[in-house]
N, C-alpha and C positions, 0 to 999 in steps of 0.2 A: 841636769835638772835637780839632782839630789841636793846641791848647794842651795838652790832657790827654795826647795821644799823645806829644808831645815831652817832657812832664814824666816820663812813665813810662819812656821810652827813656833819659833822662838819669840817672834813679835806678837803673834796672835794665838796664845795658848788655849783660848776658849773657843777657837773656831771649830765648828762641828765637821764631821768627816765628809758630809755631802758638799758643803761649801768649799772645803779644802780640796776635794777631788775636782770640783768645778774650776777653781782657780788654777790648780796644777795642770788640768787639761787644756785650759785656754793658753797658758804660757807655753806648754809643750807644742801644741798644734800650730801656734802662730809665731813661734820664736824667729822664723826666717823672715816674717813680714814686718816685724816691729822696726821702725826707722828712728823713733825717738821716744822719750819718756812719756810724752803726751799720749801716744797711741797705747802704751801700756796702761796709763791711767784710765783712758776711755774704756779699755777692755775689762779691767778688774777693779778700778777705783771705787765704783759705787758699791760693789760687794764688800770691799774692805771697810768702807764706812759703816755698812750694816753690821758687820761682825763686832766692831768696837768703835766707840765714839772718839774720833781723832780729827784734828784740823786738816783742812785740805792741803796745806803746805807739808804736813807730816806724811800724808799718804802719797803725795807727789814725790817726796824724797825717797820713800820706800820703793815706788815704781822706778825711779832713776837707778837705785841700787840694784833692783832686779834686772833691769835692762843691761847694766854693766856685767852682771853675772852671766846672763844669757849670751851676750855677744862675746864674752871671754871664753866660752866653751862650746860654740856651735860650729866653728869652722872645720874641725876635724882634720886639719892639715891640708885642706883643699882651698886654694885661693879662689875667692868669689869676686866676680865683677858685676857691675850694674846690670848687664844683659845676660846673666846666667853664669854657669860654672864653666871655667876653662877646661877643655879636654885636649890632651896632646895625643895625636895619632902616631904611635910609635911603629905601627906595622901597616902594610897595605890593606886596604879595605876592598872586598869584592862585592860590588853593589848588587850584582845579579843574585848572589846567594842570600843577601839580606832581604831583597824584595820577595824571594820565594818563601821566606819565613817571616814576613812583615809583622804578622800578629804578635809573634814572640819578641821581635827585636825593634818594635816601634819606638821604644824609648831611646835606643841607641841611635836610630836614624834621626830622631828629633834633636838629640844632643849635638849632632853634627851640623844639621842644616837649619835648625830653627833656634833663634835666640828670643828670650823673653823681652818683649817691648816695654820700655818704661813710659807708660802712657797715663798721664794723670787725668785724662778726660774720660776714663772708663771706670765703671763701678768694680771694685775689688770683690770678687765672689766670696773669698775667705773672710773678709771683713764683714760682709753681709751675713754670712752664716754665723760669725762670731756674735754679731749684734742680736740675731734671732735667738741664739743659745742663751745669751744674757737675759733677754726678755722672758724666755721660757722659765729660766731659773728663778727670776724674780716673782713670776706668777705662781710657781710652785711653792716658793717660800711663803708668799702671802696666803695661799690657800691652806697652809699648815698652821697658820697663826689662829688662835681662838678669836672668833668674831663676836663683836658686841651683840649682834642680832643675827642669829643663824638663819632667819627668814629672808634677809636681804641678799640678793645674788651678787656675786663678784662681777663688776663691770668689765667690759672688754677694754683693752688698752690700745691707744694709737701707737703706730710704729712709723719710723721715718728712715729713708735712705737718701743719701745726698752725695753728689759727685763733687769732690774738693780737689783742686789741683795741688800737686806736691809743693808747688811754689808757695801757695797760701799756707800750707802746713808748716813749711820752713819759716815763713815770716812769723807765724804764731809762736813757733818753738823758740824763736829768738827774742820774744817779748813784743812782737808786733812793730816792725819798723814803719809800716804804713799806718799812719795815725788818722786817716780819713774817717769821718763819721757816716759816710755813705755805706749802705748795706746792699750787697749784691748776692743773691742766692740763685744758683743755676742748676738746672736739671735735677730736681729733687722729687721724691715720691713720698706721699703720706697715705697710710692705710689705717682703717679702723676696723679691727677684727679681720674679716675676710674681704671687706669692702674697700676698694681703692678710691680715695677721695681726690688725690692729685697725682698725676703721673707725668714725669718729664717737665715739670713746671719751672718757670723762672719768675723771680721777684726782685725788683730793684726799688729801694727806698732812698731817695736823695735827702740829705740832711736839710732840715728846715721846712720841708713840705709836709702837708697834712693830707693823709690818704684815708678815704672812706672805702671800707671793704664790704661789698654787697654780693648777694647771690641767694638762691633759694634755700629754704630750711633744709638742714641735713647735708649740705654740700661740703661742709668742712671749714667754715669761717672760724668758729671758736677753736677748733682743733689746731688750725694753723697758728693762731695767736699763742696757744699753749706750747706748741713745738718751738716757736721763736723764744718765748720767755724762759723756757726750761733749758735753752741752748742745745736742744736735741738737733735743731737746725743750726749749724755752726755759723756764727757771725763773729766779727772781730772782737777779741776778748776785752778790749778797752772801752767798748760801747756799753754804757750803762742802760740797762733795760728794766722797765718797771711795768708790770701787768696788773691792773686793778681788777682783781678777781675775788679775793677773799676779804671779808670784813675785818676791821681792826679788833684785836683781842681786848676784851674788857678788863680793866684794872682800875687802880686809884688815880692814874694819870689823868689830868684834865684834858679836855678836847683840844684846847689851844696848845698846851705843852706837847701833846701827842703829835700835832702837826709840826711844831718846831723841832722835835726830835728826829723827824724824817730827813732833815738836812744834816747829813753826817759831817760835812766839812765844817759847818757852823759849830756843831757840838764839839768837834776836835779842837777848834780854835779856842773856844771858851774854856775847855778843860785845860789846855796848855797854858792859857793866860792865868788861870787859877793856880796851877802848879808853880809858875814863875813868880807870881805875887807872894805865894807862901814861902818860896825859897828866899826871896828878898827880905821878907819880914823876919825870917829866921836869922838873917845876918844883921839884924838890927835896923832894918829899913834902908840900908844902903846897898845898892846893887853893884856887883862887880862888873867889869867891862863885858864879860861874856853874857851874863844874865841880862844886863841892860840892852845889849845889842840884839839878843834873841827876842826880848820882850818888845822892842821897837818893831822888829819884823812881824811879830804876831799882831801888833796893833795895826800895822800897814795892811796885812792880809785881811784883818777883820773889817777894815775900812773899805777895801776893794770888794769884799763879799757882802757889804752892807748889812752887817750883823745887827746893828742898832735898829734898822728898819724892819727886820724880820718879824717881830711880833705884830706890827701893824699890818704887814702884808698877809701874814697867816690869818689874822682876824678878819681882814677883808674877804679872803677866800671862804672862810667859814660862814661869814655873814651872807655872802652870795649864794651859798648852798643851803641856806635856811636856818643856820644856827644863830639864835639871838645872843646878845652880849652876855646875858645870864647863863645860857646853855653852854657857852664856850668855856665856862669855869666848872661845868659838871664833870665828874669822873667818867671815863669811857664806859665803865661797867653799868652806868645808869641809862645807857642808850639801848634801844632795840636794834635788831639785826639790820633793818633798813637804814637807820641813822648811822650805824657803824660802817656800813658800806659808803655812805656819804663822807664819813671821816677818812676812809681809805682813799677816796677820790681827792679829798682836800690835801692829804699828805702827798699824793702824786703830783698835784698841781703845784704845790709849794716846793718840792724837791727838784723839779725840772730835770728828769732823766734825759739822756741822749735820745732814747726811743721810748715813747709812752704808748702802751697798748691799752685800749679801752674797749670793753665788750658790753654793748648796750648801756652806756652810761646814763641815759635818760630814764631807764626803767625805775630807778629809785627816787626820781626827782618829780616835784610838782611843776606846773607850767611856769611859775615865777622863777624857779631855780634853773629850769631849762633855758629860758630866755637869757638869764645871766650867764650861764655856761657857754651858750652860743657866742655871745659877745666876747667873753674872756678868751675862748679858744681861737678866735680870729687873729689874735696877735701872739699865738703860741710860738716860742722861739726855736724849739728843737723839732725833731721828727715825731709825727703823730700817726698812728694806725688805729682806726676806730671802726668797730662793727656797730652799725645802728640801723634801726628800721624807721627812724623818724625822718620823714621826707624834708621837713623844714630844717632840721639839724644838718642833714646832708647837703642841703642847698646853701646853708650859711657858713659851714666850717671848712669842708675839704677843698684843697686845691687840685686834687686828683681823685679819680675813682678807680678802684681795682675790682674787676668783675670776675667772679669764679663761675666758670661754666665749662662743662665737658672735660673735667679733670685738668683744666688749664687756668691761668690767670691772665686776663686781658687788661691792659692799662689804658685809661682815658684821661685826658687833661680836662680840668674844669670841675664844677660841682655836679650834683646828681641831675639837675635839669639839663645841663649841657651833655652829660653822659647819655641820658635817655634819647636826646635828639640825634647825637652822633651814632649811637648804637643802631637806632632805627634806620638811619641813612646807610650805615655800613652793611646792615643786613639786606637792605634793598639792592645795593650795588652787588653784593655777593650773589644774590639770587639772579639778578639780571645777567651777570657774567656767566653764571652756570647755564642759564637758559640759552644765551647766545652761543656758548660753546656746544651745547647739546644740538642746537639747530645746525651748526657748522659740521659737527660730527655726522649727523644724519645725511646732510647734503653730500659730503665727501664719500660716505659709505655707499650712498646710492650710486655715485659714479663708479666706485670700485666694483659693486655687484653687477652693474650694467656692462662694464667693459672688461671684466676679469678674464674672459677667454678670447678676447679680441687681440690677435698678435700685433696688429698695428698700434694698439694703445697700451702695450705691455709696459713700456717705460713710464707712461703717465700714471698707470695703475700703481706701479711700484713706488713712484714718487708720492702718490696720495697715501699709500699705506705707511710710508716712513713719516709723512707729515702727521698722520693720526697718532703714531707711536710717540712723537715728540710733544704732542699737546699736553699741557699740565693736567693732572687729575683733579679737577675741581669738584667740590662736593655741593649738593643742594643745601639751602639754608635750613638748618635744623632748629626750628623754633621751639622754645620751651612751651610745654603744654600750659594752657591758661588755668589759673587756680579758680575753682568755683566752690563756694560754700553755700549750703542751702538749709535753712531752718524748716522743720516739718510744718505742714498745714495744720491749723487748729480750728476748733469750732468757735464762732463769734460769741461774745457775751454782751448782754445789754447793760448799759451804764446804770448806776455808778459802779465803777470797778475798784478804785482805790482812792480813799480820802484820808488826809492827815489833818486833824483838827486841833489847833492850839497845843501842839506837842512841845514839851520841854524835856530835856534830859541831862542828867549828871550821873556819873558813876558813883557807886556806894563808897562811903567814907571820904567823899570829896565835897568841897563847898561850891566850886565853880561849875556853872552850867555850860555844856558844850554849845547848846542853842536853846532858845526860848520862843514860845508862841509861834511855832511853825505851822502854817496852814497851806497845804498843797494838795493837788489831785492829779490823777492819771487815768487814761483809758487805753483800750487796745490799740488805738491809733497813735498813742504818745510815742515820741522819740525824744526823750529827756536826757540831757547831759549834765552831770554834776561835776563842778570844778571847785577848786580851792586849794589852799596850802595844805601840806601834810600836817595832820594833827587837828585839822579844823572840824572833823566829825563826819567826813563823807561816808566812810565805811560804816560808822555807827548808825547813820541815817538809813543806810540800806538794811542793816540788821533789824532796825525798828520796823521798817516796811514789811520785812519778811517774817516778823514775829519771832526772830531769834533773840531780840531784846525787848523789854517792855518799857514804854516811856515813863518818865518820872511823873509827869502830869500830861493830861490831854488824851486823845483817843485816836486809834487807827481803825478805819472801817474798810473791809475788803469784801468783794463779791464771794458768795458761798462756793462758787465753782472756780474761783481763781486758783491757779496752780503755778507756783513760781519755779523758774529754772534759774538757779544761782550759780554764777561762774566767778571764780577768783583764782589767783595764782596759788593760793593755799590748796585748792582742790587739785591743781596740776601736780603739786609736790607730793600729794598723798596717793597718787596712782600706784597700783600694785606693779612693781617693776619685774616681778617674776614671770608674768604671763604676757601673751600677745594681746593686741587690741580686741580680736574676736573673742578670746577667752575671757577678757575683762567684761565685755557686754554679756556673755553667757552667764557669768557669775552673778551679775546684778539683775539681769532680766532673763531668767531661764525659760526654756520651752519653745524657743523660736528656731526656725531652720537657719543653718549657717549663712545661706544666701541673704537672709534678712539682716543679720548682723553686719555682713559685708556691705549691704546697701546703706545702712545707717552710717557706717564709717566712710563710705564713698561720698556721702553728702558733704563731708568735711575734708576731702582730699586724701584720706587714708585708703589707698587702693593697692591692688596687686600684692606684691610681697610685703609691703609695709604693714598690711593688716595681720600678717603672720609672724612678724619680727617681735622679739621680746621688747617690751616697752623701755627697758633700760638702754637699748641700743638706739632709740629714737632721739632726734634733736629736741631742744626745748620747744620749738615751734610745732613740731609734729606731736609732741605730748599734749600741747595746748589743743590741737585739733581733736585728739582722742578724748580729752576732757569735754570738749563741745559735744561730741557724739554721745558720750555718756550722759551728759545733762539733757540732751534733746530726746534720748530714748524714752524718757518718762513723759513725753508729750506735754511740756509746760505751755501755758498760754500767756505767760508774762515773763520776760527775760530780764534778769538783773545781772549786769555784767560789770564786774569790778576789775579794772585794768586788764581787759582781755587782749590787748596788743602786745603784752610782754612776750618777747621771743618770737613773735610772728614776723615773717619777712614782709617786705613792702608789698609784694603782689598779694599776699594773704590778707594784709590789712585792707587793701583795695577791695578784695573779694568779700571781706567781712562787712565793709560799709555797704556794698550792694546787697548783701544778704539781709542786713538789718532793714534796709529800705524796702525790701520785697517781702519780708516776713509778715505774717498775719497777727503775730503776738505783739503785745505792748513791750516797749523797751525802755529801761532806765540804765544809763551807761555812765560809769565813772572812768574817765580817761584823761591822760595828759597829751595824747597825740592830736595835735592841732588839725592835721589833714582829715583824720577820721571824724573828729567833732564837726568840722565844716561839712563833711559829706552827709551826716545823718541828723544833726541837731535841729530840732524844731522848737525846742524850749531849753533855756540854759538856767540851771539852778546854781547859785554861788554860795558855798559854805564859808563862813568867816565872821569874825567879830561878834560871835554869840548868836548868829541867826542864819537862816537859809532864805535867800532872796532870789526871785526870778528877774533876770535882766532882759529888758525889752529889746535892746540893741544886739543881743546875741553875743557871739564870740568876739566880734570886732570891738564892741564896747568894753568887754572884759580885758582884752589885750591892751587897749589904750590905758586902762586903769593901772595895769601891772607896769607898763613901760614908764608911766609917770612916777610910780613908787620907786623904780630902779634908778631913775634920774635924780630923785630927791636925795 
């Protein structure tokens, strides 16, 4: 190990002692386990990247050199075989004396009789310990770094373990001789902190199919996508994976050019063409044979890649996602976070990775963009894995549904509607089989108990006992608890409640009005849904209603006892991550007993241990429910809900629709979720073209208008 230590010190003179000891310890403790340079890179590569900025190829070469040093000096003169160390028995062995002192000589006995099995289907304990040590080291390193905000707690980290056959490892080490784009993950575990999300799970993604990933909030859907995209779950190295999770970084690049740059192959071809053209011009405009031949090949590749059609295709995608022709020329830094997320989605759709991972792609889109995306994704050519709560999207896009439940992944063919029917039938069959078996067990047991001591029936009793032992151990149907949300009861108010009279609005230092001459009203019985394209003024209208903004002209009249409860994703993002939900309510509404805070949270599905977990460990949907509880703790009698379905699972959205219909408060809802709108909407307001109009035909009429615009 001295040679390795000196080698590391020479290459990384700035490495601190703690990291150096960590790397040295990993190499020393696992030197007998390393089979190839990939395993060395997995063990220490990430640490070496953190010590000094180097390319992946450089670090991999360093790991290869370290492996050669290790393997060159670990044999110690003893010949090793695959199944352990060869031992030559030069003298007779007296087994009786060895047994009498077995505790002291157990290693000698094992060396004779037990060989280490080469079993690629078992988890290697040492590798698991190594991974945990790596994770612990990274967490300690991060905790020592100065934080931008000392009040923000460090989030827990997801961990993964996976069984990988040595055959697959060898294929990867050789550059991947199996070039299939199908992905098969077997027997893997994922944990988040101390909580196990998936255990012994299997996942198969066939190339060209579109998978919808569904399951309750907090069960691990987003974490699974991150484990795949970060390659912590090992998939074939040649499979290009793209996870749309972070917004595009803002700079002077135009939106259209940003999308075009996502196609690396196209950029490389254009760059090479420019180099060759420059070389030809340098020679006086006459290409030699070599340059001419290479340029011809580049032109042929460009034609196959349809490079000339790329700008038109990129523009079509941007247009479908809501970017006007004018906006496509804007620099990316001119867009807000939501629009940059749309840009990230556009780049993914344009580059067409082998595996596209989408997490709630409809959250950032208005209804028009959602309908366009549904149609576009129906002809997606590669593999798609999408997490979504939008029932219509899941009915339109996926060819398969993956259902996370009980730390396992169940696969169903068909869209969400077919999945729901198949799952219900499967659960009924499982319960029927269980009940039939229980009845049979009871009948057989009754026979056994009746004739247990009857000598004439002894053989029959024994036969029945053996039959019971051979019966499979069926489990009763474990149905998921029904999600229930409940808004608090409030005192009724006599109308008029809310009136908007001839309101017009424009932001300061601007000339264009968002809307003009808006005249609308609402009561405590109102169930109003506001729709329209992003930027049409939906959120601005809500702020005018709740007196957060003053209208430029016109008036807003409200009942003197009207008390708004305002919910938006902005409020979810501002929850105090350092405390648990009970402590959060205590902080905002002190003086109540703990049981009362738990009751408030229980009304929105935050029960049991969830109420006592730090908010930073909750899923996005669970945080939304905490925000609902916080909003309703003030006992509002009029609810203003701005995109409340973001991150809620399908069952929670259904429960929210029922809760809105049953609540005694008035409700104004901004949403793009068609199913929720259809559940609750009694009145539809449409923002757009400088006005806010009430549509008599409701959502059906609005959808027809949008579809005509998309066809035009």
